[in-house]
N, CA and C atoms of all chains as a GROMACS GRO file, in nm:
protein
  648
    1MET      N    1  11.873   9.059  10.122
    1MET     CA    2  11.876   9.191  10.060
    1MET      C    3  11.880   9.299  10.168
    2GLU      N    4  11.974   9.388  10.157
    2GLU     CA    5  11.977   9.501  10.250
    2GLU      C    6  11.970   9.629  10.169
    3ASN      N    7  11.889   9.720  10.217
    3ASN     CA    8  11.873   9.847  10.148
    3ASN      C    9  11.939   9.956  10.231
    4SER      N   10  11.969  10.067  10.168
    4SER     CA   11  12.021  10.178  10.246
    4SER      C   12  11.912  10.227  10.341
    5VAL      N   13  11.954  10.282  10.454
    5VAL     CA   14  11.855  10.329  10.550
    5VAL      C   15  11.786  10.452  10.494
    6LYS      N   16  11.656  10.445  10.488
    6LYS     CA   17  11.578  10.554  10.430
    6LYS      C   18  11.486  10.609  10.537
    7LYS      N   19  11.478  10.739  10.545
    7LYS     CA   20  11.397  10.799  10.650
    7LYS      C   21  11.258  10.831  10.596
    8GLY      N   22  11.158  10.772  10.658
    8GLY     CA   23  11.022  10.810  10.624
    8GLY      C   24  10.981  10.930  10.708
    9ARG      N   25  10.855  10.964  10.701
    9ARG     CA   26  10.806  11.077  10.782
    9ARG      C   27  10.802  11.040  10.930
   10SER      N   28  10.836  11.136  11.012
   10SER     CA   29  10.828  11.114  11.156
   10SER      C   30  10.682  11.131  11.200
   11PHE      N   31  10.653  11.091  11.324
   11PHE     CA   32  10.517  11.107  11.375
   11PHE      C   33  10.476  11.255  11.373
   12GLN      N   34  10.569  11.341  11.412
   12GLN     CA   35  10.535  11.484  11.417
   12GLN      C   36  10.509  11.541  11.278
   13GLU      N   37  10.575  11.485  11.177
   13GLU     CA   38  10.554  11.533  11.040
   13GLU      C   39  10.424  11.482  10.980
   14LEU      N   40  10.372  11.376  11.037
   14LEU     CA   41  10.251  11.312  10.983
   14LEU      C   42  10.126  11.384  11.032
   15LYS      N   43  10.042  11.425  10.941
   15LYS     CA   44   9.921  11.501  10.978
   15LYS      C   45   9.795  11.428  10.932
   16ILE      N   46   9.687  11.449  11.006
   16ILE     CA   47   9.558  11.396  10.962
   16ILE      C   48   9.525  11.459  10.826
   17GLY      N   49   9.485  11.376  10.732
   17GLY     CA   50   9.454  11.425  10.598
   17GLY      C   51   9.566  11.402  10.498
   18ASP      N   52   9.687  11.369  10.547
   18ASP     CA   53   9.796  11.336  10.454
   18ASP      C   54   9.754  11.217  10.368
   19LYS      N   55   9.785  11.226  10.239
   19LYS     CA   56   9.740  11.122  10.146
   19LYS      C   57   9.855  11.076  10.057
   20ALA      N   58   9.842  10.955  10.007
   20ALA     CA   59   9.937  10.905   9.907
   20ALA      C   60   9.866  10.802   9.822
   21GLU      N   61   9.910  10.787   9.698
   21GLU     CA   62   9.854  10.681   9.613
   21GLU      C   63   9.953  10.643   9.505
   22PHE      N   64   9.940  10.523   9.453
   22PHE     CA   65  10.019  10.479   9.339
   22PHE      C   66   9.938  10.377   9.259
   23GLU      N   67   9.982  10.356   9.136
   23GLU     CA   68   9.911  10.264   9.047
   23GLU      C   69   9.993  10.139   9.020
   24VAL      N   70   9.922  10.029   9.003
   24VAL     CA   71   9.988   9.903   8.966
   24VAL      C   72   9.905   9.836   8.857
   25ILE      N   73   9.972   9.787   8.754
   25ILE     CA   74   9.902   9.703   8.655
   25ILE      C   75   9.924   9.557   8.695
   26ILE      N   76   9.814   9.486   8.713
   26ILE     CA   77   9.825   9.346   8.755
   26ILE      C   78   9.855   9.260   8.632
   27THR      N   79   9.974   9.206   8.628
   27THR     CA   80  10.016   9.127   8.511
   27THR      C   81   9.997   8.978   8.538
   28GLU      N   82   9.998   8.904   8.429
   28GLU     CA   83   9.991   8.756   8.440
   28GLU      C   84  10.110   8.704   8.520
   29GLU      N   85  10.224   8.768   8.502
   29GLU     CA   86  10.345   8.725   8.574
   29GLU      C   87  10.326   8.743   8.726
   30MET      N   88  10.274   8.859   8.766
   30MET     CA   89  10.247   8.883   8.910
   30MET      C   90  10.152   8.778   8.964
   31HIS      N   91  10.045   8.754   8.887
   31HIS     CA   92   9.942   8.658   8.929
   31HIS      C   93  10.005   8.520   8.948
   32GLY      N   94  10.086   8.480   8.850
   32GLY     CA   95  10.152   8.349   8.858
   32GLY      C   96  10.252   8.342   8.972
   33ASN      N   97  10.328   8.449   8.989
   33ASN     CA   98  10.425   8.451   9.100
   33ASN      C   99  10.355   8.441   9.235
   34PHE      N  100  10.239   8.508   9.245
   34PHE     CA  101  10.168   8.503   9.373
   34PHE      C  102  10.112   8.361   9.398
   35ALA      N  103  10.068   8.296   9.290
   35ALA     CA  104  10.020   8.157   9.303
   35ALA      C  105  10.132   8.069   9.359
   36GLU      N  106  10.253   8.088   9.306
   36GLU     CA  107  10.368   8.008   9.352
   36GLU      C  108  10.404   8.045   9.496
   37LEU      N  109  10.411   8.175   9.522
   37LEU     CA  110  10.453   8.222   9.654
   37LEU      C  111  10.356   8.177   9.764
   38SER      N  112  10.227   8.194   9.736
   38SER     CA  113  10.126   8.162   9.838
   38SER      C  114  10.094   8.013   9.841
   39GLY      N  115  10.114   7.947   9.726
   39GLY     CA  116  10.077   7.806   9.717
   39GLY      C  117   9.928   7.785   9.693
   40ASP      N  118   9.857   7.893   9.664
   40ASP     CA  119   9.712   7.884   9.639
   40ASP      C  120   9.690   7.867   9.488
   41LYS      N  121   9.655   7.745   9.447
   41LYS     CA  122   9.631   7.717   9.304
   41LYS      C  123   9.483   7.686   9.282
   42SER      N  124   9.396   7.740   9.365
   42SER     CA  125   9.253   7.708   9.354
   42SER      C  126   9.201   7.750   9.217
   43PRO      N  127   9.108   7.671   9.160
   43PRO     CA  128   9.065   7.694   9.022
   43PRO      C  129   9.003   7.831   8.996
   44ILE      N  130   8.943   7.891   9.099
   44ILE     CA  131   8.883   8.024   9.077
   44ILE      C  132   8.992   8.126   9.039
   45HIS      N  133   9.116   8.096   9.077
   45HIS     CA  134   9.228   8.185   9.043
   45HIS      C  135   9.311   8.135   8.926
   46THR      N  136   9.293   8.009   8.888
   46THR     CA  137   9.386   7.952   8.790
   46THR      C  138   9.319   7.894   8.666
   47ASN      N  139   9.187   7.885   8.666
   47ASN     CA  140   9.118   7.822   8.554
   47ASN      C  141   9.005   7.912   8.505
   48SER      N  142   9.023   7.969   8.386
   48SER     CA  143   8.926   8.066   8.333
   48SER      C  144   8.788   8.002   8.312
   49GLU      N  145   8.786   7.880   8.259
   49GLU     CA  146   8.658   7.814   8.233
   49GLU      C  147   8.580   7.792   8.362
   50PHE      N  148   8.651   7.744   8.463
   50PHE     CA  149   8.588   7.721   8.594
   50PHE      C  150   8.530   7.852   8.648
   51SER      N  151   8.607   7.960   8.635
   51SER     CA  152   8.561   8.090   8.685
   51SER      C  153   8.438   8.138   8.610
   52LYS      N  154   8.439   8.117   8.477
   52LYS     CA  155   8.322   8.158   8.396
   52LYS      C  156   8.198   8.078   8.433
   53GLN      N  157   8.218   7.949   8.457
   53GLN     CA  158   8.105   7.865   8.499
   53GLN      C  159   8.046   7.910   8.632
   54ASN      N  160   8.128   7.982   8.709
   54ASN     CA  161   8.083   8.029   8.841
   54ASN      C  162   8.047   8.178   8.840
   55GLY      N  163   8.026   8.232   8.720
   55GLY     CA  164   7.969   8.365   8.709
   55GLY      C  165   8.068   8.480   8.700
   56PHE      N  166   8.196   8.449   8.683
   56PHE     CA  167   8.294   8.558   8.669
   56PHE      C  168   8.340   8.568   8.523
   57ASP      N  169   8.389   8.686   8.488
   57ASP     CA  170   8.431   8.708   8.349
   57ASP      C  171   8.557   8.630   8.315
   58ASN      N  172   8.637   8.603   8.414
   58ASN     CA  173   8.765   8.535   8.391
   58ASN      C  174   8.814   8.483   8.527
   59LYS      N  175   8.931   8.422   8.530
   59LYS     CA  176   8.986   8.384   8.661
   59LYS      C  177   9.006   8.512   8.742
   60ILE      N  178   8.973   8.506   8.870
   60ILE     CA  179   8.977   8.630   8.948
   60ILE      C  180   9.113   8.647   9.016
   61GLY      N  181   9.149   8.774   9.036
   61GLY     CA  182   9.277   8.806   9.098
   61GLY      C  183   9.277   8.768   9.246
   62TYR      N  184   9.396   8.747   9.298
   62TYR     CA  185   9.410   8.712   9.439
   62TYR      C  186   9.387   8.835   9.528
   63ALA      N  187   9.295   8.824   9.622
   63ALA     CA  188   9.270   8.935   9.715
   63ALA      C  189   9.398   8.968   9.793
   64PHE      N  190   9.470   8.862   9.830
   64PHE     CA  191   9.588   8.887   9.914
   64PHE      C  192   9.708   8.940   9.834
   65LEU      N  193   9.700   8.929   9.702
   65LEU     CA  194   9.801   9.000   9.622
   65LEU      C  195   9.777   9.150   9.634
   66LEU      N  196   9.649   9.188   9.628
   66LEU     CA  197   9.618   9.331   9.645
   66LEU      C  198   9.664   9.381   9.781
   67SER      N  199   9.636   9.302   9.884
   67SER     CA  200   9.672   9.348  10.018
   67SER      C  201   9.823   9.362  10.034
   68SER      N  202   9.899   9.287   9.956
   68SER     CA  203  10.045   9.298   9.967
   68SER      C  204  10.093   9.438   9.926
   69PHE      N  205  10.015   9.506   9.842
   69PHE     CA  206  10.055   9.641   9.802
   69PHE      C  207  10.042   9.742   9.916
   70LEU      N  208   9.969   9.704  10.020
   70LEU     CA  209   9.963   9.794  10.137
   70LEU      C  210  10.099   9.801  10.204
   71SER      N  211  10.175   9.694  10.192
   71SER     CA  212  10.312   9.696  10.245
   71SER      C  213  10.393   9.804  10.173
   72ARG      N  214  10.374   9.813  10.041
   72ARG     CA  215  10.444   9.920   9.965
   72ARG      C  216  10.390  10.057  10.005
   73LEU      N  217  10.257  10.066  10.021
   73LEU     CA  218  10.199  10.196  10.060
   73LEU      C  219  10.262  10.246  10.189
   74TYR      N  220  10.264  10.160  10.290
   74TYR     CA  221  10.316  10.203  10.421
   74TYR      C  222  10.468  10.220  10.418
   75GLY      N  223  10.535  10.128  10.350
   75GLY     CA  224  10.682  10.128  10.354
   75GLY      C  225  10.748  10.230  10.264
   76GLU      N  226  10.678  10.268  10.156
   76GLU     CA  227  10.741  10.358  10.059
   76GLU      C  228  10.674  10.496  10.049
   77TYR      N  229  10.548  10.505  10.090
   77TYR     CA  230  10.475  10.631  10.067
   77TYR      C  231  10.423  10.697  10.195
   78LEU      N  232  10.350  10.621  10.274
   78LEU     CA  233  10.278  10.682  10.387
   78LEU      C  234  10.281  10.587  10.507
   79PRO      N  235  10.364  10.609  10.606
   79PRO     CA  236  10.455  10.724  10.622
   79PRO      C  237  10.586  10.711  10.544
   80GLY      N  238  10.613  10.593  10.485
   80GLY     CA  239  10.726  10.585  10.394
   80GLY      C  240  10.853  10.528  10.454
   81GLY      N  241  10.842  10.426  10.536
   81GLY     CA  242  10.963  10.360  10.586
   81GLY      C  243  10.998  10.394  10.729
   82SER      N  244  10.905  10.450  10.802
   82SER     CA  245  10.933  10.489  10.941
   82SER      C  246  10.834  10.426  11.038
   83SER      N  247  10.772  10.315  10.998
   83SER     CA  248  10.669  10.257  11.085
   83SER      C  249  10.667  10.106  11.074
   84ILE      N  250  10.599  10.045  11.171
   84ILE     CA  251  10.565   9.904  11.160
   84ILE      C  252  10.414   9.892  11.169
   85CYS      N  253  10.360   9.796  11.095
   85CYS     CA  254  10.214   9.780  11.092
   85CYS      C  255  10.172   9.690  11.208
   86LEU      N  256  10.078   9.739  11.289
   86LEU     CA  257  10.029   9.662  11.404
   86LEU      C  258   9.898   9.592  11.375
   87LYS      N  259   9.821   9.648  11.284
   87LYS     CA  260   9.688   9.590  11.260
   87LYS      C  261   9.641   9.629  11.121
   88GLN      N  262   9.568   9.539  11.058
   88GLN     CA  263   9.509   9.571  10.928
   88GLN      C  264   9.370   9.513  10.919
   89GLU      N  265   9.273   9.596  10.895
   89GLU     CA  266   9.137   9.549  10.867
   89GLU      C  267   9.110   9.577  10.721
   90LEU      N  268   9.054   9.478  10.652
   90LEU     CA  269   9.036   9.494  10.507
   90LEU      C  270   8.912   9.418  10.462
   91LYS      N  271   8.832   9.483  10.381
   91LYS     CA  272   8.718   9.416  10.319
   91LYS      C  273   8.750   9.396  10.173
   92PHE      N  274   8.712   9.280  10.121
   92PHE     CA  275   8.726   9.255   9.978
   92PHE      C  276   8.586   9.264   9.918
   93ILE      N  277   8.560   9.372   9.849
   93ILE     CA  278   8.423   9.407   9.810
   93ILE      C  279   8.383   9.348   9.675
   94LYS      N  280   8.478   9.356   9.580
   94LYS     CA  281   8.448   9.309   9.444
   94LYS      C  282   8.570   9.237   9.387
   95PRO      N  283   8.548   9.153   9.287
   95PRO     CA  284   8.664   9.087   9.226
   95PRO      C  285   8.741   9.180   9.132
   96TYR      N  286   8.863   9.141   9.103
   96TYR     CA  287   8.939   9.210   8.998
   96TYR      C  288   9.006   9.103   8.914
   97PHE      N  289   9.068   9.147   8.803
   97PHE     CA  290   9.119   9.050   8.706
   97PHE      C  291   9.259   9.088   8.659
   98VAL      N  292   9.329   8.988   8.610
   98VAL     CA  293   9.460   9.013   8.550
   98VAL      C  294   9.442   9.114   8.436
   99GLY      N  295   9.531   9.209   8.430
   99GLY     CA  296   9.521   9.316   8.328
   99GLY      C  297   9.464   9.444   8.384
  100ASP      N  298   9.398   9.436   8.499
  100ASP     CA  299   9.342   9.558   8.561
  100ASP      C  300   9.454   9.651   8.608
  101THR      N  301   9.424   9.779   8.602
  101THR     CA  302   9.509   9.877   8.669
  101THR      C  303   9.442   9.909   8.802
  102VAL      N  304   9.517   9.893   8.910
  102VAL     CA  305   9.459   9.925   9.042
  102VAL      C  306   9.533  10.044   9.103
  103ILE      N  307   9.458  10.125   9.173
  103ILE     CA  308   9.517  10.238   9.246
  103ILE      C  309   9.510  10.204   9.394
  104ILE      N  310   9.622  10.218   9.463
  104ILE     CA  311   9.628  10.193   9.607
  104ILE      C  312   9.638  10.329   9.675
  105ARG      N  313   9.539  10.361   9.757
  105ARG     CA  314   9.531  10.494   9.821
  105ARG      C  315   9.535  10.482   9.972
  106GLY      N  316   9.599  10.578  10.035
  106GLY     CA  317   9.598  10.583  10.180
  106GLY      C  318   9.579  10.726  10.229
  107GLU      N  319   9.514  10.739  10.345
  107GLU     CA  320   9.494  10.871  10.405
  107GLU      C  321   9.502  10.858  10.557
  108ILE      N  322   9.578  10.944  10.620
  108ILE     CA  323   9.587  10.944  10.766
  108ILE      C  324   9.455  10.996  10.824
  109VAL      N  325   9.391  10.914  10.907
  109VAL     CA  326   9.262  10.956  10.962
  109VAL      C  327   9.263  10.969  11.115
  110ASN      N  328   9.368  10.922  11.178
  110ASN     CA  329   9.376  10.936  11.324
  110ASN      C  330   9.522  10.927  11.365
  111ARG      N  331   9.560  11.005  11.467
  111ARG     CA  332   9.696  10.993  11.522
  111ARG      C  333   9.690  11.008  11.673
  112SER      N  334   9.765  10.922  11.741
  112SER     CA  335   9.769  10.922  11.887
  112SER      C  336   9.908  10.965  11.932
  113GLU      N  337   9.914  11.084  11.991
  113GLU     CA  338  10.043  11.139  12.038
  113GLU      C  339  10.109  11.049  12.141
  114SER      N  340  10.027  10.996  12.232
  114SER     CA  341  10.083  10.922  12.345
  114SER      C  342  10.146  10.790  12.303
  115THR      N  343  10.101  10.734  12.192
  115THR     CA  344  10.152  10.603  12.149
  115THR      C  345  10.228  10.609  12.017
  116LYS      N  346  10.226  10.726  11.952
  116LYS     CA  347  10.283  10.741  11.816
  116LYS      C  348  10.223  10.638  11.719
  117ILE      N  349  10.093  10.620  11.734
  117ILE     CA  350  10.019  10.531  11.644
  117ILE      C  351   9.936  10.616  11.549
  118ALA      N  352   9.931  10.573  11.422
  118ALA     CA  353   9.847  10.642  11.324
  118ALA      C  354   9.758  10.540  11.255
  119ASP      N  355   9.634  10.581  11.227
  119ASP     CA  356   9.542  10.498  11.150
  119ASP      C  357   9.538  10.549  11.006
  120ILE      N  358   9.547  10.457  10.914
  120ILE     CA  359   9.549  10.494  10.772
  120ILE      C  360   9.431  10.428  10.702
  121LYS      N  361   9.340  10.510  10.650
  121LYS     CA  362   9.228  10.457  10.572
  121LYS      C  363   9.281  10.417  10.435
  122VAL      N  364   9.253  10.296  10.395
  122VAL     CA  365   9.305  10.250  10.266
  122VAL      C  366   9.191  10.213  10.172
  123GLU      N  367   9.219  10.228  10.045
  123GLU     CA  368   9.119  10.200   9.942
  123GLU      C  369   9.195  10.148   9.820
  124ILE      N  370   9.146  10.039   9.763
  124ILE     CA  371   9.206   9.988   9.640
  124ILE      C  372   9.099   9.995   9.531
  125VAL      N  373   9.132  10.066   9.425
  125VAL     CA  374   9.034  10.099   9.322
  125VAL      C  375   9.076  10.034   9.190
  126ARG      N  376   8.979   9.971   9.127
  126ARG     CA  377   9.003   9.903   8.999
  126ARG      C  378   8.960   9.993   8.884
  127ASN      N  379   9.045  10.003   8.784
  127ASN     CA  380   9.012  10.078   8.662
  127ASN      C  381   8.951  10.216   8.694
  128LYS      N  382   9.015  10.284   8.785
  128LYS     CA  383   8.991  10.425   8.822
  128LYS      C  384   8.865  10.452   8.905
  129THR      N  385   8.763  10.368   8.899
  129THR     CA  386   8.636  10.404   8.963
  129THR      C  387   8.580  10.301   9.061
  130GLU      N  388   8.617  10.176   9.045
  130GLU     CA  389   8.547  10.071   9.119
  130GLU      C  390   8.628  10.029   9.242
  131ILE      N  391   8.573  10.054   9.360
  131ILE     CA  392   8.643  10.015   9.482
  131ILE      C  393   8.633   9.864   9.499
  132VAL      N  394   8.747   9.798   9.500
  132VAL     CA  395   8.746   9.652   9.517
  132VAL      C  396   8.780   9.612   9.661
  133SER      N  397   8.844   9.703   9.732
  133SER     CA  398   8.885   9.670   9.868
  133SER      C  399   8.901   9.799   9.947
  134ASN      N  400   8.864   9.794  10.076
  134ASN     CA  401   8.892   9.910  10.162
  134ASN      C  402   8.906   9.864  10.307
  135GLY      N  403   8.961   9.952  10.387
  135GLY     CA  404   8.982   9.916  10.526
  135GLY      C  405   9.065  10.019  10.600
  136ILE      N  406   9.117   9.978  10.713
  136ILE     CA  407   9.196  10.066  10.799
  136ILE      C  408   9.321   9.991  10.846
  137GLY      N  409   9.434  10.056  10.831
  137GLY     CA  410   9.558  10.002  10.885
  137GLY      C  411   9.603  10.084  11.004
  138THR      N  412   9.668  10.020  11.099
  138THR     CA  413   9.720  10.091  11.216
  138THR      C  414   9.870  10.070  11.222
  139VAL      N  415   9.944  10.180  11.218
  139VAL     CA  416  10.090  10.169  11.218
  139VAL      C  417  10.149  10.242  11.339
  140LYS      N  418  10.262  10.189  11.385
  140LYS     CA  419  10.334  10.251  11.496
  140LYS      C  420  10.459  10.319  11.437
  141LEU      N  421  10.465  10.450  11.454
  141LEU     CA  422  10.581  10.525  11.404
  141LEU      C  423  10.702  10.496  11.493
  142LEU      N  424  10.816  10.481  11.430
  142LEU     CA  425  10.937  10.445  11.504
  142LEU      C  426  11.006  10.566  11.565
  143PHE      N  427  10.977  10.685  11.511
  143PHE     CA  428  11.035  10.808  11.566
  143PHE      C  429  10.944  10.926  11.539
  144MET      N  430   8.106  10.119  12.296
  144MET     CA  431   8.167  10.005  12.365
  144MET      C  432   8.215  10.045  12.504
  145THR      N  433   8.207   9.953  12.595
  145THR     CA  434   8.259   9.980  12.729
  145THR      C  435   8.411   9.957  12.730
  146LEU      N  436   8.473  10.005  12.837
  146LEU     CA  437   8.618   9.985  12.851
  146LEU      C  438   8.651   9.836  12.850
  147LYS      N  439   8.568   9.758  12.918
  147LYS     CA  440   8.595   9.614  12.924
  147LYS      C  441   8.581   9.550  12.786
  148GLU      N  442   8.482   9.594  12.711
  148GLU     CA  443   8.461   9.540  12.576
  148GLU      C  444   8.578   9.574  12.484
  149ILE      N  445   8.627   9.698  12.494
  149ILE     CA  446   8.742   9.738  12.411
  149ILE      C  447   8.865   9.655  12.449
  150THR      N  448   8.886   9.642  12.579
  150THR     CA  449   9.002   9.566  12.627
  150THR      C  450   8.994   9.422  12.578
  151ALA      N  451   8.875   9.362  12.590
  151ALA     CA  452   8.858   9.224  12.545
  151ALA      C  453   8.883   9.210  12.396
  152LYS      N  454   8.833   9.307  12.320
  152LYS     CA  455   8.849   9.302  12.174
  152LYS      C  456   8.996   9.314  12.134
  153VAL      N  457   9.064   9.413  12.190
  153VAL     CA  458   9.204   9.436  12.152
  153VAL      C  459   9.292   9.320  12.196
  154LEU      N  460   9.268   9.270  12.316
  154LEU     CA  461   9.354   9.164  12.369
  154LEU      C  462   9.308   9.024  12.324
  155GLY      N  463   9.192   9.018  12.257
  155GLY     CA  464   9.142   8.889  12.211
  155GLY      C  465   9.104   8.799  12.326
  156MET      N  466   9.044   8.858  12.430
  156MET     CA  467   9.008   8.782  12.551
  156MET      C  468   8.857   8.781  12.572
  157ASP      N  469   8.812   8.690  12.655
  157ASP     CA  470   8.674   8.686  12.698
  157ASP      C  471   8.653   8.798  12.800
  158ALA      N  472   8.558   8.887  12.773
  158ALA     CA  473   8.535   9.001  12.862
  158ALA      C  474   8.504   8.957  13.005
  159ASN      N  475   8.441   8.842  13.018
  159ASN     CA  476   8.406   8.793  13.152
  159ASN      C  477   8.527   8.759  13.237
  160LYS      N  478   8.641   8.741  13.170
  160LYS     CA  479   8.763   8.705  13.244
  160LYS      C  480   8.846   8.827  13.281
  161ILE      N  481   8.795   8.946  13.245
  161ILE     CA  482   8.870   9.069  13.275
  161ILE      C  483   8.812   9.133  13.400
  162ASN      N  484   8.899   9.163  13.495
  162ASN     CA  485   8.857   9.237  13.615
  162ASN      C  486   8.968   9.335  13.654
  163GLY      N  487   8.948   9.404  13.761
  163GLY     CA  488   9.043   9.507  13.803
  163GLY      C  489   9.185   9.458  13.820
  164LYS      N  490   9.197   9.331  13.854
  164LYS     CA  491   9.331   9.275  13.878
  164LYS      C  492   9.399   9.223  13.752
  165THR      N  493   9.326   9.221  13.642
  165THR     CA  494   9.388   9.177  13.515
  165THR      C  495   9.506   9.269  13.485
  166SER      N  496   9.623   9.210  13.472
  166SER     CA  497   9.743   9.294  13.461
  166SER      C  498   9.826   9.258  13.338
  167ARG      N  499   9.911   9.351  13.301
  167ARG     CA  500  10.003   9.327  13.190
  167ARG      C  501  10.096   9.212  13.224
  168GLU      N  502  10.136   9.206  13.350
  168GLU     CA  503  10.232   9.105  13.391
  168GLU      C  504  10.174   8.963  13.385
  169SER      N  505  10.046   8.952  13.418
  169SER     CA  506   9.987   8.818  13.426
  169SER      C  507   9.906   8.780  13.301
  170THR      N  508   9.903   8.869  13.202
  170THR     CA  509   9.821   8.844  13.084
  170THR      C  510   9.909   8.844  12.960
  171SER      N  511   9.932   8.726  12.904
  171SER     CA  512  10.026   8.716  12.791
  171SER      C  513   9.977   8.797  12.670
  172GLU      N  514   9.844   8.806  12.654
  172GLU     CA  515   9.790   8.881  12.539
  172GLU      C  516   9.818   9.031  12.549
  173TRP      N  517   9.843   9.078  12.672
  173TRP     CA  518   9.863   9.223  12.694
  173TRP      C  519  10.013   9.255  12.677
  174ASP      N  520  10.061   9.236  12.554
  174ASP     CA  521  10.203   9.261  12.527
  174ASP      C  522  10.222   9.408  12.488
  175SER      N  523  10.344   9.444  12.454
  175SER     CA  524  10.374   9.587  12.433
  175SER      C  525  10.297   9.644  12.314
  176PHE      N  526  10.285   9.569  12.205
  176PHE     CA  527  10.211   9.619  12.088
  176PHE      C  528  10.062   9.633  12.122
  177ASN      N  529  10.007   9.529  12.186
  177ASN     CA  530   9.864   9.536  12.221
  177ASN      C  531   9.838   9.648  12.322
  178HIS      N  532   9.936   9.677  12.404
  178HIS     CA  533   9.919   9.787  12.499
  178HIS      C  534   9.900   9.919  12.424
  179LEU      N  535   9.982   9.941  12.322
  179LEU     CA  536   9.970  10.065  12.243
  179LEU      C  537   9.838  10.068  12.167
  180LEU      N  538   9.802   9.953  12.110
  180LEU     CA  539   9.673   9.946  12.038
  180LEU      C  540   9.556   9.975  12.132
  181LEU      N  541   9.567   9.920  12.252
  181LEU     CA  542   9.460   9.938  12.350
  181LEU      C  543   9.444  10.086  12.386
  182VAL      N  544   9.556  10.151  12.413
  182VAL     CA  545   9.552  10.295  12.446
  182VAL      C  546   9.492  10.375  12.330
  183SER      N  547   9.539  10.344  12.209
  183SER     CA  548   9.490  10.416  12.090
  183SER      C  549   9.339  10.396  12.074
  184GLU      N  550   9.290  10.273  12.094
  184GLU     CA  551   9.146  10.246  12.081
  184GLU      C  552   9.067  10.318  12.190
  185ILE      N  553   9.121  10.321  12.312
  185ILE     CA  554   9.052  10.390  12.422
  185ILE      C  555   9.043  10.540  12.392
  186GLU      N  556   9.153  10.597  12.343
  186GLU     CA  557   9.151  10.740  12.309
  186GLU      C  558   9.042  10.772  12.207
  187LYS      N  559   9.030  10.684  12.107
  187LYS     CA  560   8.929  10.708  12.002
  187LYS      C  561   8.788  10.691  12.058
  188GLU      N  562   8.767  10.582  12.131
  188GLU     CA  563   8.631  10.550  12.178
  188GLU      C  564   8.579  10.656  12.275
  189PHE      N  565   8.667  10.704  12.364
  189PHE     CA  566   8.622  10.797  12.468
  189PHE      C  567   8.660  10.942  12.437
  190ASP      N  568   8.719  10.962  12.318
  190ASP     CA  569   8.756  11.096  12.272
  190ASP      C  570   8.843  11.169  12.376
  191ILE      N  571   8.948  11.102  12.418
  191ILE     CA  572   9.042  11.162  12.513
  191ILE      C  573   9.183  11.148  12.456
  192LYS      N  574   9.276  11.227  12.508
  192LYS     CA  575   9.416  11.215  12.470
  192LYS      C  576   9.497  11.190  12.597
  193LEU      N  577   9.563  11.076  12.604
  193LEU     CA  578   9.646  11.047  12.720
  193LEU      C  579   9.785  11.105  12.701
  194LYS      N  580   9.854  11.124  12.813
  194LYS     CA  581   9.994  11.166  12.807
  194LYS      C  582  10.082  11.041  12.807
  195MET      N  583  10.203  11.056  12.756
  195MET     CA  584  10.292  10.940  12.747
  195MET      C  585  10.319  10.879  12.884
  196ASP      N  586  10.333  10.967  12.988
  196ASP     CA  587  10.363  10.911  13.120
  196ASP      C  588  10.242  10.836  13.176
  197GLU      N  589  10.122  10.878  13.137
  197GLU     CA  590  10.002  10.804  13.178
  197GLU      C  591  10.003  10.664  13.116
  198VAL      N  592  10.040  10.659  12.988
  198VAL     CA  593  10.043  10.530  12.918
  198VAL      C  594  10.138  10.435  12.989
  199ASN      N  595  10.251  10.489  13.033
  199ASN     CA  596  10.352  10.405  13.097
  199ASN      C  597  10.314  10.358  13.237
  200THR      N  598  10.221  10.430  13.301
  200THR     CA  599  10.183  10.390  13.437
  200THR      C  600  10.074  10.282  13.439
  201ILE      N  601  10.015  10.255  13.324
  201ILE     CA  602   9.906  10.156  13.321
  201ILE      C  603   9.963  10.015  13.333
  202LYS      N  604   9.928   9.950  13.441
  202LYS     CA  605   9.975   9.812  13.464
  202LYS      C  606   9.859   9.714  13.473
  203THR      N  607   9.741   9.764  13.511
  203THR     CA  608   9.625   9.675  13.532
  203THR      C  609   9.499   9.736  13.470
  204PHE      N  610   9.395   9.655  13.462
  204PHE     CA  611   9.267   9.706  13.412
  204PHE      C  612   9.214   9.814  13.506
  205ALA      N  613   9.239   9.798  13.636
  205ALA     CA  614   9.196   9.900  13.732
  205ALA      C  615   9.264  10.034  13.702
  206ASP      N  616   9.389  10.030  13.656
  206ASP     CA  617   9.458  10.154  13.618
  206ASP      C  618   9.387  10.222  13.500
  207LEU      N  619   9.341  10.140  13.407
  207LEU     CA  620   9.268  10.196  13.292
  207LEU      C  621   9.140  10.266  13.339
  208GLU      N  622   9.069  10.199  13.430
  208GLU     CA  623   8.945  10.258  13.483
  208GLU      C  624   8.975  10.391  13.554
  209LYS      N  625   9.085  10.391  13.630
  209LYS     CA  626   9.122  10.511  13.704
  209LYS      C  627   9.156  10.627  13.610
  210ILE      N  628   9.230  10.596  13.505
  210ILE     CA  629   9.268  10.700  13.408
  210ILE      C  630   9.145  10.758  13.339
  211LEU      N  631   9.052  10.670  13.306
  211LEU     CA  632   8.928  10.720  13.243
  211LEU      C  633   8.856  10.816  13.338
  212ARG      N  634   8.852  10.778  13.467
  212ARG     CA  635   8.784  10.865  13.565
  212ARG      C  636   8.854  11.001  13.573
  213THR      N  637   8.988  11.001  13.570
  213THR     CA  638   9.061  11.129  13.579
  213THR      C  639   9.036  11.216  13.456
  214HIS      N  640   8.995  11.151  13.346
  214HIS     CA  641   8.961  11.226  13.225
  214HIS      C  642   8.810  11.253  13.217
  215GLY      N  643   8.742  11.227  13.328
  215GLY     CA  644   8.600  11.260  13.335
  215GLY      C  645   8.509  11.164  13.262
  216LYS      N  646   8.554  11.041  13.240
  216LYS     CA  647   8.472  10.943  13.165
  216LYS      C  648   8.424  10.831  13.256
   0.00000   0.00000   0.00000
């Protein structure tokens, strides 16, 4: 697949405090596709009864499915197609479930002129209020 | 964190193996991406801003120490 060349924000256009966010509804189809893609069929993600026996309301969503949305955050929103990701730190704080609406948020918290590197604080929020994941990404601006 | 600790963390190396002669040329972990990450981490930790030409002149750990001294750290 090749896409048309799209210009994201340049390093000079990127400011500390710049923010972006988008929403995703986690569907059964996404969950199943991620199981196939990753090859992770562990029962905590695929068997509701097993998950309930282990204290969860239902089979829990894949943490790394959530982290994949950071690729969209950086590539489409902030800075939006003008960077490569060099580092990602992420904590998985709470579980989430199929059917949840998650908000993926990013905010520029540091920029280095000499290296054209920016740090992006990220937060993934379940059902508008509950932070399920947070961390810091480091991207290198290409121009 | 000390400069050596930051360098060890970013490069994924044992701090005890880092000395003034540790160089980009002789250290496979010190590649171009890690070099940028290292500079960015040093700027944050020591609250300094390097110039692009300074970044390009860094070849060894001793160079990093020297640059910190020139920035009063």
